[in-house]
C-alpha positions as CSV (number, residue, x, y, z in Angstrom):
1,M,24.0,108.9,45.5
2,P,26.9,109.3,47.8
3,E,30.1,110.5,46.2
4,T,32.6,108.1,47.8
5,L,35.3,105.9,46.5
6,N,33.1,102.9,47.6
7,N,30.7,103.8,44.7
8,N,32.7,102.5,41.7
9,A,30.2,104.1,39.3
10,V,31.0,107.6,40.7
11,Y,34.8,107.4,40.8
12,P,36.0,104.4,38.8
13,D,39.3,106.1,37.8
14,A,40.0,107.3,41.3
15,L,39.5,103.8,42.7
16,R,41.7,102.2,40.0
17,D,44.4,104.8,40.7
18,L,44.2,104.2,44.4
19,E,44.4,100.4,44.0
20,S,47.4,100.7,41.6
21,R,49.2,103.1,43.9
22,M,48.7,100.6,46.8
23,V,50.3,97.8,44.8
24,A,53.3,100.0,44.0
25,L,53.6,101.2,47.6
26,E,53.5,97.6,48.9
27,I,56.3,96.5,46.6
28,I,58.4,99.6,47.4
29,S,57.8,99.2,51.2
30,M,58.7,95.5,51.2
31,S,61.8,96.2,49.2
32,A,62.9,99.0,51.5
33,L,62.1,96.9,54.5
34,A,64.2,94.0,53.2
35,L,67.1,96.4,52.6
36,A,66.8,97.9,56.1
37,M,66.7,94.5,57.8
38,D,70.1,92.9,57.3
39,T,69.7,89.6,55.6
40,S,73.3,88.6,55.7
41,E,74.7,85.7,57.7
42,N,75.5,88.1,60.5
43,A,72.0,89.5,60.6
44,D,70.7,91.0,63.9
45,V,67.2,89.7,64.5
46,D,66.7,92.0,67.4
47,Q,67.5,95.0,65.3
48,A,65.1,93.9,62.7
49,E,62.4,93.4,65.3
50,G,63.2,96.9,66.6
51,I,62.6,98.3,63.1
52,A,59.3,96.5,62.9
53,N,58.2,97.9,66.3
54,L,59.2,101.4,65.3
55,I,57.2,101.1,62.1
56,L,54.1,99.9,64.1
57,E,54.5,102.8,66.6
58,T,54.7,105.3,63.7
59,V,51.6,103.8,62.1
60,G,49.8,104.4,65.4
61,R,51.1,108.0,65.7
62,R,50.1,108.8,62.1
63,C,46.6,107.4,62.7
64,D,46.3,109.7,65.7
65,E,47.5,112.7,63.6
66,L,44.9,111.9,60.9
67,H,42.2,111.4,63.6
68,L,41.3,108.0,62.0
69,S,38.3,106.1,63.4
70,A,39.0,103.1,65.6
71,A,38.1,100.7,62.7
72,S,40.5,102.5,60.3
73,R,43.2,102.4,62.9
74,R,42.7,98.7,63.4
75,S,42.8,98.2,59.7
76,A,46.0,100.1,59.3
77,T,47.7,98.4,62.2
78,C,46.6,94.9,61.1
79,Y,47.8,95.6,57.5
80,A,51.2,96.8,58.8
81,E,51.5,93.8,61.1
82,R,50.8,91.4,58.2
83,L,53.4,93.1,56.0
84,L,56.0,93.1,58.7
85,G,55.2,89.6,59.9
86,T,55.6,88.3,56.4
87,A,58.9,90.1,56.0
88,L,60.3,88.9,59.4
89,Q,59.2,85.3,58.8
90,S,60.7,85.2,55.3
91,L,63.9,86.9,56.2
92,Y,64.6,85.3,59.6
93,T,63.6,81.8,60.4
94,R,64.5,81.1,64.0
95,T,65.4,77.7,65.1
96,Q,63.7,76.8,68.4
C-alpha cells in the first residue's frame, strides 16, 4: 500500500488535520484580503486589483520554488484566482 495522504486508511489523522488547517487558512486569508483591500466609499479598485495580481505572481513564484508539477501549479493558481475573484466581486461591484 502506498503511504500517501490520498489513502485515508493510512493517514486519517493527517488528512483531517490538513483539511481543517485549509479551512482555517481560507478564512484567515479572506479576512486579511478584505482588510488589505479598502472597502470604504473611497475604495481604490485599481489598487485592489494590483494586490490580487501581486498575490497571483507570488503563488507562481512559490510554485517554482517548490518545484511543483504543472498540474499542482495549475491547481494552486486556479484556487488563488477563485478566492481572489470572489473577494473582488463581493467587495467591488463595478457599474458598466
